[in-house]
N, C-alpha and C positions, 0 to 999 in steps of 0.2 A: 626503935621508935619508943619514946617515953610514953608514959601513961597519959600525960597532958596532951601530947601530939595526937594520940589515938582519939582522945576525947574531942579535940578540935575538928579532926577529919570527919568524925561521925556527926558533928554538929552542922558542918557546911554542906554535906552531900544532899540533904533534903531541899535546901534552897536552890541548888542547881537544877534538881528535878522539877521543882515548882516553876522555875523560869522556862524550862523546856516545855512543860505542859501548857503554860500561858501562851508561848509562841505558837504552839500547835493549834490551840483554840483560835488564836487570831487569824492564822492562815486558813483554817477551815471556814471561819466566818466570812473572811474576805472572799474566798473562792465561791462560797455559796451565794453571796450578794452579787458578785460579777456574773454568775451563772443565771441568776434570776433576771438581771438587767438584760443580758444577751437574749434570753428567751422572750422577754417582753418585747424587745426590739424586733425580733424575728416574727412574732405572731401578730403584732398590732398593725392593721391595715393603714395605708396612708390616708390622711384626711382630705387631701386635695385631688383625689383621683376623679377623672371625668367619666361620664356614662358612655357605654358602648352605643353608638348611634348608627342606625341604618336608614337610608333614604330609598325611595321607590325608583325614580328615574331622573334624567339629567337636570331639568330646571331646579327642582327642589334640592337636588344634590349640590348644585352650584351655590344656591342660596344658603344652605345649611353649612357647607364648608366655609363660606365667607363669615358666617356668624361664629362658628366654632374656632376658626383660626388654628393656632398652635396648641389650643387647649386639649384637643383629643383627636381621635381618628374617626372619620366618617366613611362608612361603606355604602355601596349602592347595589340594589337588587338587580336592576335591569342594566346589563352592560351597555356602555355608551354607544356601541355600534349596533344596538338592537332597537327597533321601533317598539313603542309600548304596545301597539296593536298586534305585534308578532310574538310577544313574550309568552313563554310557557314556563310555569313554575317547576322547580326541580327539588329533590330532597335536600340538596345543599342549601337552597334558599330557605327552606323551612328550618334547617339547622342554624343558619345565620340569625334568623329571628328568634330562635330558641335561646340563643346566647346574648341577645341584645337587650339593652335597657330602654331604648327609645326608638320609635319608628316615625319618620317624618314622611307624610304623603301630601300630594297635591289636593286630593279630594275632588268633589264635584263629579264623581263617577268615572274619573279618568282611570283609576286602578281598580277595575271591576273584579280582578282576580284576588284582591287583597284579603277579603274576609275569610275565604277558604284557606288561604295560605297562613294567616294568623292563627286560625283554629288548628291547623295541622302542626304548627310550631309548638302549641301547648305551653306557651309562656304566660302564666297568669300575672307576672310582674311587668310585662311589656307595657310601656306608656306610649300613646300615640299623639302626634301633633298634626293637626289639619292646617296646612299652610294657607288654605283659602277661607278660613273661618271669618265670617262677617263680611265677605266681599259680595257686592251686589252683582248678581250673575245675569247673563243674557240667556234667554230660553233658546234652545236649539230650534231651528226652523225645519219644517217638513212641508215644503210647498207643493203646488200642483205638478211641478216638474217631476218630483220624486214619485208621486202617484202615477203619473203617466209612464214613467220608466218601468215601474213594476208591471204595468199592464201590457207592455210590449215585449216581454221575454218570449223567445220563440219556443223554447223547450221547457217543459215542466220541471225537469231535473235541474236545469240551470237556474230556474227561478227559485227552487227550494234552496240550492246552494248559495245563491246570492242573498236570500233573506236570512239564512243562517249567518253569513258573514256580517251582514249589517247589524243583525241582532247582537253579535259578539262585540260590536264596537259602539253600542248604544250607551249614552252617558246619562240616562235617567232624565232626559229632557233639559239638561243644563249644559251649556257650553263650558268645558273645563279649561280652555286655553288662556287663562287669565295671565299667565307669566309673560305673554307676548305684549302686554301693555306695561310700559315702564312705571306707570303710576301704581297699578295694581301689584306689580312686582315688589314695590316698596312695602305694601301692606303684607305681602307674603313673608318678606324678610322680617318684618316686625312681629308677625305671628310666630315665626320660628324662634326669634329671640325671646319673646315672652314665654313661650312654652318651655324652652331650655332653662330659663331662669327659674321657673316654677319647679322644675324637676331637679335642677342642679344649682341651688342658690350660692354655693361656694365659689362658683365661677361667673357670677352675675356681672361683675365689672368688666370682665373680658368680653362676655357676650354683648354687652351694651356698646362697648367701644368699637368692636368689630362690625356690629350691625350699623352703627351710625356712619362709619366710614363707607360701607357698601351702599347705604341709602343715599349718601351724598353723591356717589357716582351715578346712581339711578336717577336722581334729580337732574344731574347734568345731562344725562342721556335724554330725558324727557324734554329739556329745553332745546336740545339739538333737533329732535323730531318736530317740535312746535315751529321752530324757525325755518326749517327746510321744507316742511310740508304746508305751511301757511299759504304760499302762493298757488298751490294746486288743490286747495280745499274743494271738496265735491267730486274729486276724481274717482272713477269706477275702475277697479282692476279685477281681472279674471284669474282665478286660481283653480288648482285641481286638488285642493285640500281645504276643507271648511274649518280653518284654524285661526283666521286673522280678523275676526269681527271685533274683538276688543280693541285691537290695534287700530283698525279702521275707524271705529266709533270715537276713539280718543282724539284722533287728529282730523276728523271731518272727511274721511274717505268712505268709499263703499266697496266692500268685497262682494264679488259675484262668484260663488263656489259652484263648480260644475259637478263635483263628486264630494262625498263626505271625507274620504281618506284616499291617499294615492293608490292604495291597493284595490279600490273599487273598479269594476269594469266600466269602460267608457262605451256607451251605446250610441247607435245612430242618432237617437234623440238628443243625447248630450252634444254631439257634434253640431247638430242643427242649432242648439241653444247657444253654443259658442259663437257660431256665425251671426246669429241674431243679435247677441249682446255686443259683439265686436262692431257691428254696423251701427247699432243704436247709440253706443257711447263713444264711437270713434277711437277705440283703444289702440295703442301703438305697441303693445307687447302682451304676451301671455306669461303667467307665472307658474313655474314648476319648482321643485325642491332640489337642493344639493344631493347628489347620489341617486337621483331618480332619472333614469334614461328610458322613458316610455316611448316606444315607437309610434304609438297612437297620437301622443301629444306632439311629437316631432312632425307627424304627417299633417296634423291640424295646422301647426305653425307654418309649414310649407304651403299648404293650400290657401291659407289666408294671407300669406306673405307678412307674417308677424314674427318678430324675434322672441326668443324665450329668455325671460329673466329668471334668476334664482331667488327664492325667498325661503328662509330657513325657519321652521317651526321650533327648532331647538329641542326636539324630542330625542335626538342623539347628537353626539359630537364630543368635543374635548372636555376633560374634567377640571381644567384650570378655571378658577372662578372668574377670570377675565374673559373667558370665551363668550360669555353672555354678551358682553359689550361689543366684542369683535363681530359676532354674528348679527347683532341687532343693528350695528352701524352699516354693515353690508346690506341688510334689509332696507334700511333708510335710503341708501344710495340707489338701490334698485327701484324702489318706489318713486323716488324723486325723478330718476331718468325716464321711467315709463310715463309718468303723469305730465312732466314738463314737455314731452314730445307731442302732446296732443294739440 
């Protein structure tokens, strides 16, 4: 190799090294940027996530599911096969509320267990929606019949147990069964919609659209009740659950409740009252509930030669949002049959 060649080789070697160093810096920089982007993507929470929603029992669960639609999941505290009056809170229920963002309740004293359960959950971020906010309520009645019944208990122990049971189902003087009136149900759906929009404005359009569609169905149901019950306005019907006064008041009927809830004991005085009311109003049927097979009611029905119609308070049942309309239309048919036969 000549002296000039050696000189040229020495001259070009640093340029190749500089190119390699530049390429290495480029690859390192690119890899670092990609790593940062990947990390940002993995740690940034989605902006369109929906809140974790829990409802108390079936009616508000159906209404809330209808408003939420496909936007998120809605859980229920009281399983659909359990009556609210029979519910006993569990540690799992407290855990469910501890992890929730929103709790939707009927209110009006229906969920008497709720304050203690919420306290046990220890979730300071939990936001609550009262579906009955602003609804004009009916005061619960405690008539002379109730006082008479308390005075005729044969055994002091039975009396104490009965009073405990009734105290456990006291609603603070307000009738909470507003969901059984299709017009008030519309207000409950609107309250749930507005509460969710305030908590989760990112999904406001979806909540409005879903609520509007469900309210339209409730308006149609209201029209069906008006048309079918108009010819029997003033009809008195006898029930064994004091749950249907809003429904009766809306459509010009009169509920005569023998006991406050189906689990209450039926006394000889209750039986006498059924006989007196049946004769006074010439009723053609007695009303019990789906799933209730009470031998005492069956005996009263047999003694008075009156059939038993079923009327559903919707405190338990299916969780499909259309179940409300199915059950309410069956209630309408039962009321129409019983009243038109008079």
